[in-house]
C-alpha positions as CSV (number, residue, x, y, z in Angstrom):
1,M,3.9,7.2,15.6
2,L,2.1,4.0,14.8
3,K,2.8,2.1,11.4
4,I,1.0,-0.3,9.4
5,S,1.8,-2.0,6.5
6,I,0.6,-1.4,3.4
7,R,-1.6,-4.6,3.3
8,A,-2.6,-4.0,6.9
9,A,-3.8,-0.2,5.4
10,R,-5.3,-2.0,2.7
11,V,-7.6,-4.0,4.8
12,N,-8.6,-0.9,7.2
13,A,-9.6,0.5,4.5
14,G,-12.0,-1.9,3.6
15,L,-10.5,-3.1,0.1
16,T,-10.0,-6.1,-1.7
17,Q,-6.4,-6.7,-3.7
18,V,-8.4,-6.6,-7.0
19,E,-10.2,-3.2,-5.9
20,A,-6.8,-1.5,-4.7
21,A,-4.8,-2.5,-7.6
22,D,-7.7,-0.9,-9.5
23,L,-7.6,2.1,-7.9
24,L,-4.2,2.5,-7.5
25,D,-4.0,1.8,-11.6
26,V,-2.0,-1.4,-11.6
27,S,-2.2,-5.3,-11.8
28,E,-3.5,-7.4,-8.8
29,G,0.3,-9.3,-9.2
30,T,1.4,-6.0,-8.8
31,L,0.1,-5.4,-5.6
32,V,0.4,-9.1,-4.4
33,K,4.2,-8.3,-4.8
34,W,4.3,-4.7,-3.3
35,E,2.5,-6.2,-0.2
36,S,5.3,-8.6,0.6
37,R,8.0,-6.3,-0.4
38,P,7.4,-2.6,0.0
39,E,10.7,-1.8,-0.5
40,L,9.8,-2.4,-4.5
41,I,7.0,0.8,-4.7
42,P,7.5,3.5,-6.7
43,A,7.8,7.3,-4.8
44,Y,4.8,8.3,-6.7
45,K,3.0,5.3,-5.9
46,Q,4.0,5.3,-2.4
47,R,1.8,8.6,-2.1
48,A,-0.9,7.3,-3.9
49,I,-1.6,4.6,-1.3
50,S,-1.4,7.1,1.2
51,E,-4.1,9.2,-0.6
52,T,-6.0,5.9,-1.3
53,Y,-5.9,4.3,1.8
54,Q,-6.4,7.5,3.9
55,I,-3.2,7.1,6.0
56,P,-0.8,9.4,6.4
57,I,2.0,8.5,4.1
58,D,4.3,8.7,7.6
59,N,2.4,5.8,9.1
60,L,2.7,3.0,6.3
61,I,5.7,0.9,6.1
62,F,7.8,0.8,2.9
63,L,10.8,-0.5,4.0
64,P,11.2,-4.6,4.4
65,N,10.9,-5.3,8.1
66,G,9.5,-2.1,9.5
């Protein structure tokens, strides 16, 4: 199963950080932090990211270094 970072998923979805943060109802700063430290993302936001980026949650990396 191919796993990708949330940053790669956002880019593949064609979204800027500002656009993605708006869709996820978080600040751009929060999204920047999450992209560098995905272990900080709450479970309910992991689901929202999966839905927003249209990537199955099992294909997203939410732990540091994969």
